[in-house]
N, C-alpha and C positions, 0 to 999 in steps of 0.2 A: 079825305085828302091828308097826306102826311105833313108833319111839321117840317119847315124848311131847314136847310143846313145851318143858316144863320141863326134861326131861332133855337135850334138844338144846341148850338154852341153856348147859348146863354145858360144852359143847364149844366155847366161844367161841374163835374163831381168825381167821386173816387171809385165808384163801382162800375163794373162792365155793363155794356148794353145787354138787354135781354128781350125776350118776347113780350108782346103787349100784355099789360096787366089789365084784367077785366073783372069788375065786381058788380054785383047787384045790390042795391040799397034795401035794407030790411026795415029801417026805421028812420024818421026824419033826422037830418043832421046838416051841419054846414060842410061844404065841400072840403075845406082844408082839414077839419077835424076828422072827417071820414077817411081821408087819405092817410092821416097819422095813425088811425086805427088799423087800416089795411097794411101799412108799411111801418111797423112799430120801431124799426131801427133807423128809419130815414131821418135826416136832419130837417128841422122845420124850414130853415133857409133854402135848402135845395128843393123842397116841395113848393115853396113860393116861387122859386125860379122856374120850375116846371110849369106852374100855372101861368106865370107871366109870359112864358114862351109860347103858350097856346098848345102845349103838348098833352093837355088833359081835356077830355070831352065828356059831357053828360048827354046821353042819348044822341051822340053825334055832333053836339054843339059845344064850342069852346065856352067855358064859364069862368067867372072870377073866383078868387079864393073864398069869398064869403057867400057864394051862391047856396041857397037852401035846397037841399035834396029831399025828394019825397020817396016813399016806399015804391019799389019796382023800377026806379031809374037805374040805368046802366052807366057806370063810370069806367072810362078807359084811359090809361096812360100809355102813350105810344112808345115803340121800341127805341126811338132816337133819344128819348129823355133819360139821362143818366141821373140816378138818385144817389145822393151821398148817404152812406150808411155809417152811423156811429154805434158800433156794437158795444153793449155793456161789458165792462171788464172789471175784475176784482183787483183794483190797484189802490193801495193806501193813499188817502188824501188828507192833508192837514187842514182842518177848517179853522180859520182865524176869527170869523164872525158869521152869524146867521140870524136873520129875522124872517118875517113872513114873506118879504119880497126879495131879499138879497142874500147872497152867500159870498164870502171872501175866503179864498184858499191861498196857501203858501205853495206856489208852483216851484218844483225843483228845477235846477239847472239841467239842461239836456232834454227836457220834455216839451214837445209841441203842444200848443193849445188845441188845435183842430186837426183831424185827419186831412191828408193831402192825397194827390194822385199816387204818390210813391209810398207814403207812410199811412197805413189805414188803422193801425192799432197802437196802443201804448200812449195815447195822448190824454191830456187832461179832460177833454170831452168824453172819451171812453170811460175814464175813471169816474167821472161824476154821474154818468148814466148807470154805471155799475153800482153806485151808491144810492141810486133811486131818484136822481134828479133828471127827469126825462126831457123837460122843455127848457133847459138852461140856455141863457143867452149872454154871452160874454160882452161886457160893456166897454172893454178896451182890450189891448193885446200886449203881450210880452214876447220878445224874441225867444227862440228855442233855448238859447244858452243863458238867458237872463232868468234869475230866480226872483221870488218874492210875491208880494200881494197882488192877487188878480181878483177882480170883482165881477160878479155875474148876477143877472136877474133870474129869478126862478121862473117867471113868466114875463113877457114884455108886450102888453097890449099896445096897439098903435096909439101914437100921441102920448105915450107914457112919459112923465117927467124924468124917469130913470134913464131913458134914452138920450135925454138932453144934458145930463150932468156934465159929461166930458166935453161935448161940443160947445157948451156955454162956459167952459173953464171954471166950473163951480166945484171942482175936485182939486185939492192940493196934493201933489205927488212929490215924494222925496226918495232919492236913490242913494245907495252907497256905491262908490266906484273907487278903483285903485289904478294908479298909473305906475309904469315900471320905473320911471325916474322922477326926480324932484321937480315940483312946479315952483316957479320963481315969484309966487304971489300968494296972498292969504285968501283973497276972494277975486272972482272975475266973472263978468257976464259976457256971454258970446251971443251975438246976433248975426247969423249967417243963414241965408235962404237955402233950403234943401229941395232938391228935385231929382228926377231920374237922369242918370248918366248911362246911355246905352252901351258905352265902351268899357264898362267895368262890371264886376260881380262882387257883392250885390250892387244893383244899379243905383240905389239911393246914395246921394253924396251932395256936397256943397255945389249949388248951381245958381248962377246969377239970376236966372229967370225962374227959379223955384219958388216955393211957398215960404213966407216969412217964418223964421224959427228962432227961438231964444231960450238959452239955458243959463242958469246961474250956478256957479261952482264955488264951494267954500272948503278950505283946507281944514281937515279934522285932526290929522296926525301925520308926522313924518316918521318913516321907518326904513329899516335897511332893505326890506323887500319892495318898497315903493311908498308913495304918498297916498293916504286915505282921504277921499273927498266926499263931501255931500254934494249931490247934483239935483237941482230943482228945475225941471223942464217947465217953462212958462207956456209953451205950445206943445203939441203932441205929434210931431212928425215921425215917420218911420226911422228907426235907428238914430234918433236925434242926439242923444247923449254921446253915443259912440262916435258919430260923425263930428260933432262939435269938439270933442276931446282931441280927436286926431287932427282936426283942422288947425288947432292952435299949437300943434307940436307935441301933444301929450296923449297918444293913443292909450286905451285902457289895456291893462295887463290881461293877456290871453285873448285879445281881439285880433286874430290874424287877418281878418277881412279888412281891417282898417289900419294895419301896420303895427299892432301891439306885439309886445314880446311874448314868446310862448309861455304857457302856464297850464296848470291842471284844469282850469275852467276859465270862462269869461268872468272877470271880476266886476260884475254889475249886478246889483241886487235892488229890487223894488222894495224899499225899506218901509214906507208907510203911505197910506191914503187917508186923507181927511175929507169926509163926504158930508153933504147937508142932510139933516134929519127934519122930520115934521116939526113945525113950530119954530123955525129959524135956528135950530140947534146945529151942532156939528159933532161928528163921531170920528175918532182917530182909530185906524186899524193898522197894527204894526206887525211885520213879519220878523221872526227871530233872525238874528245875524248868523249867516252861514259859518260853519266851523272853519272854512278856508280863509276867512277874513281875519285880520289881526285882532287880538284880544281887546285892543283899545276901542274898537267899534262898539263893543258891548258896554263900555263905560260911559258912552255918550248919553244925552238925555233920552234918546229913543231906544237905547240898547235894551234888549230883553233876553 
């Protein structure tokens, strides 16, 4: 029996549909690991979606991701299941920090984090696979046009404390941002709910019935090209800093989606992350200030 259209939709991915994939098991293995071996370019998340959708069978029976395979078993992935492929690419990546569990990189402006249905190559995921990081799991996201620190787990076992760091707000994030015009304050905290607005693109915007969101802004430098701000997101909503800046009448320079003045790039940079370490310690990871930002940014306490 084929997987239903509704179930197949849960396996939304970037590759085209293909004929059924059929393999015979040679040695004992867990189902998810077996599929990763058979489909080495597939993303781990898309394989889990395929399994959750019931689009994979072992000897004709739908099995969970941790099912233990025995030699001689036949594994089939149905044609309706689309598998996201992250092809390894030789793209330079600036590594800011690395240990046994984590890797932090400096994402360039203009680079997507993951492949999409329209953009399948040239992403940070492709670059990290090309550098030998096969099972990378990004712990948070940055917009395509936002540069700076991006943290990923090299592996992410279920119930790992790494997966909870951001959800539990145990990570301190600081951004550099620039507005096109002067701001009339030295510091300001913005608390405006953010949700989906179906009548605009991008859909995320201030919405009364949205999720609570809070950002603290601090003026770092006044300049002819615009004011340089430090932005500290207390919550982590999509496009939060951009939305809050625009909502108080000071859209970011280069942010055309939210009313910002034209510029060579979006002037938003994920400046630093401070993360917990074993033994109740903290580690600060800082991304160098992009050359497009004013020199004064490099003279601040975090400037590198």
